[in-house]
VOVEXZA-34746 format. One record per residue (C-alpha): residue number from 1; residue in one letter; chain; y, z, x. Coordinates in nm, 4 decimals. Layout:
N
<atom NUM, 'A', 'A', <Y, Z, X>>
...
***
This chain:
149
<atom 1, 'M', 'A', <5.0812, 0.4598, -2.8263>>
<atom 2, 'I', 'A', <4.7803, 0.6918, -2.7977>>
<atom 3, 'E', 'A', <4.5624, 0.4319, -2.9687>>
<atom 4, 'A', 'A', <4.6611, 0.1698, -2.7102>>
<atom 5, 'A', 'A', <4.5861, 0.4077, -2.4232>>
<atom 6, 'C', 'A', <4.2460, 0.4886, -2.5743>>
<atom 7, 'A', 'A', <4.1716, 0.1193, -2.6219>>
<atom 8, 'I', 'A', <4.2631, 0.0428, -2.2601>>
<atom 9, 'L', 'A', <4.0552, 0.3371, -2.1402>>
<atom 10, 'A', 'A', <3.7553, 0.2229, -2.3509>>
<atom 11, 'L', 'A', <3.7943, -0.1337, -2.2241>>
<atom 12, 'G', 'A', <3.8055, -0.0122, -1.8627>>
<atom 13, 'A', 'A', <3.4948, 0.2029, -1.9150>>
<atom 14, 'G', 'A', <3.3137, -0.0927, -2.0719>>
<atom 15, 'V', 'A', <3.4015, -0.3183, -1.7789>>
<atom 16, 'F', 'A', <3.2904, -0.0485, -1.5337>>
<atom 17, 'V', 'A', <2.9572, -0.0026, -1.7109>>
<atom 18, 'L', 'A', <2.8808, -0.3716, -1.7679>>
<atom 19, 'T', 'A', <2.9913, -0.5090, -1.4271>>
<atom 20, 'P', 'A', <2.6565, -0.4377, -1.2502>>
<atom 21, 'L', 'A', <2.4748, -0.6452, -1.5113>>
<atom 22, 'F', 'A', <2.6595, -0.9585, -1.4062>>
<atom 23, 'K', 'A', <2.6517, -0.9118, -1.0287>>
<atom 24, 'E', 'A', <2.4080, -1.0978, -0.8049>>
<atom 25, 'P', 'A', <2.1252, -0.8686, -0.6891>>
<atom 26, 'K', 'A', <2.1667, -0.7442, -0.3321>>
<atom 27, 'G', 'A', <1.8269, -0.8593, -0.2073>>
<atom 28, 'N', 'A', <1.7330, -1.2232, -0.2168>>
<atom 29, 'L', 'A', <1.4622, -1.2092, -0.4818>>
<atom 30, 'E', 'A', <1.3342, -1.5597, -0.4128>>
<atom 31, 'V', 'A', <1.2689, -1.4784, -0.0482>>
<atom 32, 'E', 'A', <1.0895, -1.1576, -0.1462>>
<atom 33, 'L', 'A', <0.8690, -1.3454, -0.3912>>
<atom 34, 'L', 'A', <0.7910, -1.6140, -0.1347>>
<atom 35, 'A', 'A', <0.7053, -1.3480, 0.1214>>
<atom 36, 'E', 'A', <0.3749, -1.2877, -0.0562>>
<atom 37, 'T', 'A', <0.1168, -1.4709, 0.1467>>
<atom 38, 'E', 'A', <-0.1858, -1.6581, 0.0254>>
<atom 39, 'L', 'A', <-0.3976, -1.3736, 0.1589>>
<atom 40, 'D', 'A', <-0.2040, -1.1207, -0.0512>>
<atom 41, 'R', 'A', <-0.2437, -1.3362, -0.3590>>
<atom 42, 'L', 'A', <-0.6167, -1.3788, -0.3070>>
<atom 43, 'L', 'A', <-0.6753, -1.0098, -0.2362>>
<atom 44, 'N', 'A', <-0.4818, -0.9113, -0.5478>>
<atom 45, 'R', 'A', <-0.6723, -1.1626, -0.7576>>
<atom 46, 'K', 'A', <-1.0040, -1.0374, -0.6144>>
<atom 47, 'A', 'A', <-0.9173, -0.6794, -0.7094>>
<atom 48, 'I', 'A', <-0.8283, -0.7897, -1.0625>>
<atom 49, 'V', 'A', <-1.1515, -0.9849, -1.1068>>
<atom 50, 'Y', 'A', <-1.3609, -0.6934, -0.9787>>
<atom 51, 'S', 'A', <-1.1792, -0.4594, -1.2158>>
<atom 52, 'N', 'A', <-1.2415, -0.7004, -1.5036>>
<atom 53, 'L', 'A', <-1.6120, -0.7093, -1.4187>>
<atom 54, 'K', 'A', <-1.6287, -0.3294, -1.4271>>
<atom 55, 'D', 'A', <-1.4430, -0.3180, -1.7593>>
<atom 56, 'L', 'A', <-1.6698, -0.5864, -1.9018>>
<atom 57, 'E', 'A', <-1.9820, -0.3926, -1.8091>>
<atom 58, 'F', 'A', <-1.8325, -0.0759, -1.9566>>
<atom 59, 'E', 'A', <-1.7514, -0.2515, -2.2840>>
<atom 60, 'Y', 'A', <-2.1037, -0.3954, -2.2986>>
<atom 61, 'K', 'A', <-2.2634, -0.0544, -2.2418>>
<atom 62, 'L', 'A', <-2.0500, 0.0880, -2.5233>>
<atom 63, 'G', 'A', <-2.1876, -0.1823, -2.7537>>
<atom 64, 'R', 'A', <-1.8582, -0.3588, -2.8097>>
<atom 65, 'L', 'A', <-1.9888, -0.6910, -2.6739>>
<atom 66, 'S', 'A', <-2.2932, -0.8895, -2.7717>>
<atom 67, 'E', 'A', <-2.5486, -0.9922, -2.5099>>
<atom 68, 'G', 'A', <-2.4378, -1.3559, -2.5240>>
<atom 69, 'D', 'A', <-2.0675, -1.2760, -2.4891>>
<atom 70, 'F', 'A', <-2.1388, -1.0385, -2.2014>>
<atom 71, 'Q', 'A', <-2.3447, -1.2957, -2.0107>>
<atom 72, 'R', 'A', <-2.0902, -1.5727, -2.0693>>
<atom 73, 'L', 'A', <-1.7931, -1.3608, -1.9584>>
<atom 74, 'E', 'A', <-1.9823, -1.2097, -1.6659>>
<atom 75, 'A', 'A', <-2.0807, -1.5557, -1.5412>>
<atom 76, 'G', 'A', <-1.7152, -1.6666, -1.5595>>
<atom 77, 'Y', 'A', <-1.5886, -1.3656, -1.3679>>
<atom 78, 'K', 'A', <-1.8612, -1.3946, -1.1062>>
<atom 79, 'S', 'A', <-1.7835, -1.7629, -1.0624>>
<atom 80, 'E', 'A', <-1.4153, -1.6863, -1.0163>>
<atom 81, 'A', 'A', <-1.4979, -1.4060, -0.7711>>
<atom 82, 'S', 'A', <-1.7176, -1.6378, -0.5669>>
<atom 83, 'Q', 'A', <-1.4377, -1.8960, -0.5511>>
<atom 84, 'I', 'A', <-1.1959, -1.6296, -0.4319>>
<atom 85, 'L', 'A', <-1.4418, -1.5103, -0.1665>>
<atom 86, 'L', 'A', <-1.4905, -1.8681, -0.0475>>
<atom 87, 'Q', 'A', <-1.1142, -1.9109, -0.0187>>
<atom 88, 'L', 'A', <-1.0887, -1.5832, 0.1731>>
<atom 89, 'D', 'A', <-1.3622, -1.7011, 0.4090>>
<atom 90, 'A', 'A', <-1.1781, -2.0303, 0.4566>>
<atom 91, 'I', 'A', <-0.8635, -1.8401, 0.5536>>
<atom 92, 'G', 'A', <-1.0707, -1.6475, 0.8060>>
<atom 93, 'V', 'A', <-1.0502, -1.2987, 0.6626>>
<atom 94, 'E', 'A', <-1.2852, -1.0600, 0.8346>>
<atom 95, 'K', 'A', <-1.5236, -0.8598, 0.6197>>
<atom 96, 'N', 'A', <-1.3897, -0.5279, 0.7497>>
<atom 97, 'L', 'A', <-1.0264, -0.5990, 0.6655>>
<atom 98, 'D', 'A', <-0.9387, -0.2282, 0.6510>>
<atom 99, 'E', 'A', <-1.0442, -0.1801, 1.0126>>
<atom 100, 'V', 'A', <-0.8410, -0.4812, 1.1224>>
<atom 101, 'L', 'A', <-0.5355, -0.3501, 0.9383>>
<atom 102, 'E', 'A', <-0.5765, -0.0021, 1.0868>>
<atom 103, 'R', 'A', <-0.6001, -0.1490, 1.4385>>
<atom 104, 'D', 'A', <-0.2852, -0.3545, 1.3782>>
<atom 105, 'V', 'A', <-0.0979, -0.0523, 1.2474>>
<atom 106, 'A', 'A', <-0.2071, 0.1593, 1.5458>>
<atom 107, 'A', 'A', <-0.1029, -0.1147, 1.7892>>
<atom 108, 'R', 'A', <0.2395, -0.1472, 1.6253>>
<atom 109, 'R', 'A', <0.2906, 0.2275, 1.6309>>
<atom 110, 'A', 'A', <0.1952, 0.2392, 1.9974>>
<atom 111, 'R', 'A', <0.4462, -0.0358, 2.0783>>
<atom 112, 'R', 'A', <0.7169, 0.1306, 1.8731>>
<atom 113, 'N', 'A', <0.6594, 0.4832, 2.0051>>
<atom 114, 'P', 'A', <0.5331, 0.4602, 2.3641>>
<atom 115, 'P', 'A', <0.4404, 0.7966, 2.5160>>
<atom 116, 'T', 'A', <0.7091, 0.9328, 2.7448>>
<atom 117, 'G', 'A', <0.6372, 1.1124, 3.0690>>
<atom 118, 'R', 'A', <0.6802, 1.4484, 2.8978>>
<atom 119, 'D', 'A', <0.4556, 1.3605, 2.6018>>
<atom 120, 'A', 'A', <0.1894, 1.1827, 2.8055>>
<atom 121, 'G', 'A', <0.0470, 1.5090, 2.9402>>
<atom 122, 'H', 'A', <0.0324, 1.6828, 2.6011>>
<atom 123, 'E', 'A', <-0.3221, 1.5889, 2.5084>>
<atom 124, 'A', 'A', <-0.5401, 1.8629, 2.3630>>
<atom 125, 'A', 'A', <-0.6976, 2.1136, 2.6032>>
<atom 126, 'R', 'A', <-0.9822, 2.3572, 2.5392>>
<atom 127, 'C', 'A', <-0.9515, 2.7337, 2.5190>>
<atom 128, 'P', 'A', <-1.1689, 2.8959, 2.7891>>
<atom 129, 'A', 'A', <-1.2663, 3.1807, 2.5531>>
<atom 130, 'C', 'A', <-1.3631, 3.0050, 2.2282>>
<atom 131, 'G', 'A', <-1.3598, 2.6342, 2.3196>>
<atom 132, 'A', 'A', <-1.1099, 2.5369, 2.0483>>
<atom 133, 'Q', 'A', <-0.8771, 2.2466, 2.1161>>
<atom 134, 'T', 'A', <-0.5208, 2.3563, 2.1811>>
<atom 135, 'P', 'A', <-0.2181, 2.1454, 2.2670>>
<atom 136, 'R', 'A', <-0.1131, 2.1566, 2.6306>>
<atom 137, 'G', 'A', <0.1848, 2.3780, 2.6980>>
<atom 138, 'K', 'A', <0.0804, 2.6521, 2.4563>>
<atom 139, 'R', 'A', <0.0453, 3.0016, 2.5984>>
<atom 140, 'Y', 'A', <-0.2087, 3.1397, 2.3504>>
<atom 141, 'C', 'A', <-0.5044, 2.9923, 2.1636>>
<atom 142, 'G', 'A', <-0.4316, 2.9347, 1.7950>>
<atom 143, 'D', 'A', <-0.7896, 3.0301, 1.6982>>
<atom 144, 'C', 'A', <-0.8743, 3.3397, 1.9003>>
<atom 145, 'G', 'A', <-0.5395, 3.4417, 2.0517>>
<atom 146, 'H', 'A', <-0.6699, 3.4328, 2.4113>>
<atom 147, 'R', 'A', <-0.4051, 3.3724, 2.6772>>
<atom 148, 'L', 'A', <-0.4339, 3.0180, 2.8077>>
<atom 149, 'P', 'A', <-0.4061, 2.9356, 3.1814>>
***
């Protein structure tokens, strides 16, 4: 009788442990994989090729590659990098992509968190004694301790 109870308990524990392996994942993995844009793919590939070029030069300086192998591999990587850059130009990627992304992020944050009437007047003010910037509404300067108007 005890053996049967132990067997049932072990079988239940096994089912409990193995059930997640056979369930469908919660997120739709295909949609997530398709969400990667051509721009993302090209930027990732560009980073990989640049990294490979750096590694290649490092290996050559260490003496692990011959001159001929280095030149052949370097020419291949540079050719691939130029093709990627041409494709990025065709997509219309600006050269200062970081600035564009930062502007987009700032614009989205501004739309998501518009300043309220109470927060709109809380820009930084200057302390009359030391000139340090202090948030509006504070009674004392954080730098010199002077009482603010």
